[in-house]
N, C-alpha and C positions, 0 to 999 in steps of 0.2 A: 849474623855477620855485622860487626860494627863498621860504620861509614861516617867520615867527617868531611863536611863540604863547607869550605870557606868561600866568602864572597864579599864584595863591596870595594875592592881595590880599584885602582885607576891612576890617572895622572893628576897631580894637584900642585898648585904653586906654593912656594914657601910661605908659611904662615897660615895656610889653609887648614881644612878639617876633613876627615873621612871617618865613616863609621863601618867597621868590618863586622861581619856575622859569621857564625860557625853553627851549623846545624848538625846534630849528632843523631844517628839512627842505629837501630839494632839493639843488641843487649848491653845497655849501658845504664849505669846508675845516674839518674838525672841530677843528683846532688854531689856527684864525684868532684873532687878537686881538679880544676882545669887551668891550663895555662895558654897564653898566646906567646908564640915564639916567632923569631924572624931570622932570615938568612940573607945577608947582603952578598953581592958578588964577590967571590974570592975569600969569603969568610965563613967560619963555622956557625951553625945555628945557635942562637942565644935565646934565652928566656927573658920576656919583657914584662909580663904581668901574670898574676895568679889570682884565682878566686876559689876560696874554700867554703864549701857549703853554699849558702844563699848570699852572703854579703861580705865576708872577711876577705880583704884584698891586700896584695902587696905588689911593689913595682921595682924595676931596675932603676938605679939612680939616673939613668940617661933619659927616662921618660917620665919619671915622677912629677906630678903636677901638670902634665900635658895629656897623658893617657888615662882612660878610665875603663876598667873591665866590669862587666855586669852580666847577669844571666836572667833568662826567663825559663824557669824550670818546666812550666807547663808546655812550652814549645821545644824544650831540649836544645835551647840555643844560647850560645855564649857570644857576647859583643865586645868590641873594643873600639871605644870612641877616641879618636886621636885628634888633638887640637894643636895649634902652633907648630905645624909640621915643619921639619928641617930637611935639607937635602940628605943628611946622614940617616934619616929615617927610611930611605929608600931601601926596599928589600921585598923578598917574598915572605908573607905572613902566614903562619900556620897555628892552628889550635890543636891541642892534644891533652892528654892527661897530665897530671903532675903529682909527684915527681917523675913518675914512669909513664910511658906511653900506654894508651888504653889497651892496645894490642901490641905485643912485642914487635918492634921494627916497623910498625905501620904509621904512615903519615898521609894525610890528605893531599890534594894537589896544590893546596895554598893559594893565595891571591896576591898578585903583584901590585905593589905601591911604589909609584915613582914620584918623588918631590923635586920638581925642577920649574925654573922660570922659563 
């Protein structure tokens, strides 16, 4: 059974940094394409970053240049380094497969990030 556990969120001031982690367990290809998603209050979940294989990455325009996605395949972990945070980055952040969820309809609990002075 696949499980995704996100961590590393918290309260941070504008301009600050946070690194999120997502540990995957169960029957999952450790090189599967993975994405970080976020859902702000009252909004739909959106994709912010993708990693394909070991290194190929892509980003939504809203985070390009500020966020960096990476992975440690040995630990089956995907990271999201987030710099120059803005209040509009406030959301619950999730990781999952891309372009489809690893398991249909399954999402982890996510990690809350709040950017506020």
